[in-house]
C-alpha positions in Angstrom: 125.7 92.0 -33.2 122.6 94.5 -33.3 120.2 93.8 -30.3 116.7 92.9 -31.7 113.9 95.0 -31.8 111.3 94.1 -28.7 107.9 92.8 -30.1 104.6 93.3 -28.7 102.9 90.5 -27.4 99.4 89.4 -29.0 97.1 88.7 -26.2 93.5 88.2 -25.9 92.4 90.0 -22.9 89.1 89.0 -20.9 86.3 91.7 -20.0 86.4 92.4 -16.3 89.6 90.3 -15.2 92.1 91.7 -13.4 95.5 92.0 -15.0 98.9 93.2 -13.5 101.3 94.3 -16.5 105.0 94.1 -16.0 106.3 97.8 -15.2 110.4 96.8 -14.2 110.9 94.8 -17.5 112.6 91.9 -15.5 109.5 89.5 -15.5 110.0 86.3 -17.1 106.2 86.4 -18.5 106.3 89.7 -20.2 104.3 91.8 -20.5 103.2 90.3 -17.4 104.1 90.6 -13.8 105.5 87.2 -12.3 106.7 89.4 -9.1 110.8 89.7 -9.6 110.1 93.2 -9.1 110.3 92.1 -5.7 114.2 91.0 -5.7 114.8 94.6 -7.2 116.1 97.8 -5.0 114.2 100.4 -7.2 110.2 100.3 -5.9 108.5 99.0 -8.9 104.8 98.1 -8.8 103.0 96.3 -11.5 100.6 98.4 -13.6 97.1 97.0 -12.7 94.5 96.7 -15.5 91.3 95.4 -16.5 89.3 95.9 -20.1 85.6 96.8 -20.7 85.1 94.1 -23.3 86.9 91.3 -24.4 89.6 92.2 -27.0 92.4 91.2 -28.6 95.5 93.5 -28.0 99.2 94.3 -28.4 100.9 94.8 -25.1 103.9 96.3 -24.9 107.3 94.4 -23.9 110.1 97.0 -24.5 108.5 99.3 -21.4 108.7 102.2 -23.2 105.4 102.2 -24.1 103.5 106.1 -23.3 100.2 104.0 -23.5 101.5 101.0 -21.1 100.0 98.3 -21.4 99.6 99.0 -24.8 102.0 98.9 -27.4 102.5 102.4 -29.0 105.1 101.6 -31.3 108.1 103.6 -29.4 110.2 100.2 -29.8 
């Protein structure tokens, strides 16, 4: 059985709100960090970001995007 293709998550992002994007891919709240990286042996830190205006964006959930936190179709 083939593994399903990860789907980017459509999100409404709010201007100047602080977001923490998951970089370890172990969060139960993907694409956002929920602190699960603290249980891993590797030293992961979330990618912190803000947006300049209210906007809808597709955030990466596969961890392969070269434009994180945004999906670039790398999956």
